[in-house]
N, CA and C atoms as a LAMMPS dump frame, in Angstrom:
ITEM: TIMESTEP
0
ITEM: NUMBER OF ATOMS
171
ITEM: BOX BOUNDS ff ff ff
-5.0000000000000000e+02 5.0000000000000000e+02
-5.0000000000000000e+02 5.0000000000000000e+02
-5.0000000000000000e+02 5.0000000000000000e+02
ITEM: ATOMS id mol type element x y z
1 1 1 N 0.839 -1.178 0
2 1 2 C 0 0 0
3 1 3 C 0.886 1.244 0
4 2 1 N 0.461 2.267 -0.699
5 2 2 C 1.218 3.518 -0.831
6 2 3 C 1.08 4.352 0.431
7 3 1 N 2.208 4.769 0.976
8 3 2 C 2.211 5.603 2.165
9 3 3 C 2.818 6.959 1.801
10 4 1 N 2.008 8.03 1.752
11 4 2 C 2.53 9.346 1.338
12 4 3 C 3.581 9.901 2.295
13 5 1 N 3.598 9.44 3.537
14 5 2 C 4.569 9.945 4.5
15 5 3 C 5.97 9.39 4.244
16 6 1 N 6.052 8.275 3.565
17 6 2 C 7.359 7.694 3.237
18 6 3 C 7.901 8.231 1.916
19 7 1 N 7.117 9.014 1.208
20 7 2 C 7.521 9.498 -0.104
21 7 3 C 8.787 10.361 -0.006
22 8 1 N 8.883 11.233 0.988
23 8 2 C 10.062 12.088 1.14
24 8 3 C 11.3 11.237 1.384
25 9 1 N 11.18 10.251 2.23
26 9 2 C 12.303 9.356 2.518
27 9 3 C 12.725 8.614 1.25
28 10 1 N 11.759 8.147 0.47
29 10 2 C 12.057 7.441 -0.766
30 10 3 C 12.741 8.36 -1.771
31 11 1 N 12.295 9.62 -1.86
32 11 2 C 12.895 10.571 -2.797
33 11 3 C 14.342 10.874 -2.418
34 12 1 N 14.609 11.008 -1.133
35 12 2 C 15.989 11.248 -0.697
36 12 3 C 16.876 10.052 -1.029
37 13 1 N 16.339 8.857 -0.883
38 13 2 C 17.093 7.66 -1.245
39 13 3 C 17.396 7.615 -2.731
40 14 1 N 16.407 7.993 -3.542
41 14 2 C 16.624 8.019 -4.996
42 14 3 C 17.664 9.068 -5.36
43 15 1 N 17.612 10.22 -4.693
44 15 2 C 18.574 11.281 -4.968
45 15 3 C 19.993 10.808 -4.66
46 16 1 N 20.17 10.084 -3.549
47 16 2 C 21.491 9.574 -3.191
48 16 3 C 22.022 8.602 -4.236
49 17 1 N 21.125 7.854 -4.869
50 17 2 C 21.56 6.902 -5.892
51 17 3 C 21.833 7.585 -7.227
52 18 1 N 21.027 8.556 -7.578
53 18 2 C 21.093 9.165 -8.91
54 18 3 C 22.141 10.274 -8.988
55 19 1 N 22.339 11.014 -7.917
56 19 2 C 23.234 12.178 -7.955
57 19 3 C 24.654 11.84 -8.413
58 20 1 N 25.317 10.812 -7.858
59 20 2 C 26.674 10.507 -8.343
60 20 3 C 26.716 10.135 -9.822
61 21 1 N 25.725 9.401 -10.278
62 21 2 C 25.686 9.024 -11.69
63 21 3 C 25.475 10.254 -12.563
64 22 1 N 24.629 11.159 -12.125
65 22 2 C 24.379 12.378 -12.892
66 22 3 C 25.626 13.249 -12.94
67 23 1 N 26.314 13.38 -11.806
68 23 2 C 27.538 14.175 -11.795
69 23 3 C 28.594 13.575 -12.722
70 24 1 N 28.727 12.267 -12.712
71 24 2 C 29.69 11.594 -13.601
72 24 3 C 29.318 11.836 -15.056
73 25 1 N 28.041 11.731 -15.378
74 25 2 C 27.588 11.972 -16.745
75 25 3 C 27.889 13.399 -17.169
76 26 1 N 27.615 14.362 -16.287
77 26 2 C 27.837 15.768 -16.624
78 26 3 C 29.32 16.031 -16.895
79 27 1 N 30.203 15.422 -16.099
80 27 2 C 31.639 15.631 -16.304
81 27 3 C 32.107 14.996 -17.603
82 28 1 N 31.647 13.791 -17.885
83 28 2 C 32.123 13.065 -19.059
84 28 3 C 31.492 13.55 -20.356
85 29 1 N 30.342 14.177 -20.284
86 29 2 C 29.648 14.579 -21.501
87 29 3 C 30.055 15.963 -21.981
88 30 1 N 30.891 16.654 -21.222
89 30 2 C 31.36 17.952 -21.675
90 30 3 C 30.638 19.126 -21.05
91 31 1 N 29.652 18.88 -20.226
92 31 2 C 28.991 19.977 -19.542
93 31 3 C 29.944 20.54 -18.503
94 32 1 N 29.957 21.858 -18.363
95 32 2 C 30.872 22.504 -17.439
96 32 3 C 30.084 23.486 -16.579
97 33 1 N 30.5 23.631 -15.323
98 33 2 C 29.882 24.626 -14.457
99 33 3 C 30.283 26.017 -14.932
100 34 1 N 29.389 26.977 -14.805
101 34 2 C 29.645 28.33 -15.274
102 34 3 C 30.878 28.929 -14.604
103 35 1 N 31.058 28.675 -13.312
104 35 2 C 32.214 29.233 -12.601
105 35 3 C 33.523 28.704 -13.196
106 36 1 N 33.545 27.422 -13.517
107 36 2 C 34.752 26.835 -14.106
108 36 3 C 35.03 27.444 -15.469
109 37 1 N 33.988 27.659 -16.246
110 37 2 C 34.151 28.253 -17.565
111 37 3 C 34.643 29.689 -17.452
112 38 1 N 34.071 30.444 -16.507
113 38 2 C 34.501 31.832 -16.317
114 38 3 C 35.974 31.905 -15.924
115 39 1 N 36.416 31.011 -15.022
116 39 2 C 37.83 30.996 -14.624
117 39 3 C 38.72 30.673 -15.812
118 40 1 N 38.294 29.739 -16.638
119 40 2 C 39.087 29.363 -17.803
120 40 3 C 39.18 30.525 -18.795
121 41 1 N 38.079 31.218 -19.002
122 41 2 C 38.079 32.364 -19.927
123 41 3 C 38.979 33.468 -19.393
124 42 1 N 38.923 33.739 -18.088
125 42 2 C 39.798 34.753 -17.496
126 42 3 C 41.261 34.374 -17.674
127 43 1 N 41.567 33.105 -17.473
128 43 2 C 42.947 32.636 -17.623
129 43 3 C 43.419 32.772 -19.065
130 44 1 N 42.554 32.443 -20
131 44 2 C 42.887 32.574 -21.42
132 44 3 C 43.142 34.038 -21.774
133 45 1 N 42.289 34.932 -21.267
134 45 2 C 42.481 36.358 -21.52
135 45 3 C 43.825 36.844 -20.984
136 46 1 N 44.18 36.398 -19.781
137 46 2 C 45.453 36.799 -19.179
138 46 3 C 46.629 36.28 -20.01
139 47 1 N 46.538 35.046 -20.467
140 47 2 C 47.615 34.487 -21.289
141 47 3 C 47.723 35.208 -22.63
142 48 1 N 46.585 35.555 -23.215
143 48 2 C 46.612 36.283 -24.485
144 48 3 C 47.263 37.651 -24.304
145 49 1 N 47.007 38.307 -23.168
146 49 2 C 47.646 39.599 -22.903
147 49 3 C 49.156 39.439 -22.773
148 50 1 N 49.605 38.386 -22.084
149 50 2 C 51.045 38.146 -21.945
150 50 3 C 51.683 37.886 -23.297
151 51 1 N 51.029 37.117 -24.137
152 51 2 C 51.562 36.834 -25.474
153 51 3 C 51.647 38.116 -26.296
154 52 1 N 50.62 38.935 -26.2
155 52 2 C 50.624 40.196 -26.945
156 52 3 C 51.769 41.079 -26.474
157 53 1 N 52.04 41.112 -25.16
158 53 2 C 53.163 41.911 -24.634
159 53 3 C 54.489 41.379 -25.165
160 54 1 N 54.646 40.062 -25.192
161 54 2 C 55.884 39.477 -25.696
162 54 3 C 56.082 39.766 -27.184
163 55 1 N 55.008 39.781 -27.947
164 55 2 C 55.105 40.043 -29.382
165 55 3 C 55.487 41.505 -29.652
166 56 1 N 55.081 42.412 -28.767
167 56 2 C 55.391 43.84 -28.935
168 56 3 C 56.864 44.129 -28.682
169 57 1 N 57.542 43.277 -27.942
170 57 2 C 58.948 43.516 -27.588
171 57 3 C 59.845 43.27 -28.734
């Protein structure tokens, strides 16, 4: 018989099982967190500025 009071407990259990698999999929499929992308873009910009300075010399 369905017990609505156990539904929250069941959902938390499902989340514990699904979350690691979802995180692994997101990493392997090429999805990136916005913060990681922003840091990478900032780093690329800084490197491009250094290269431009070296080329001017």
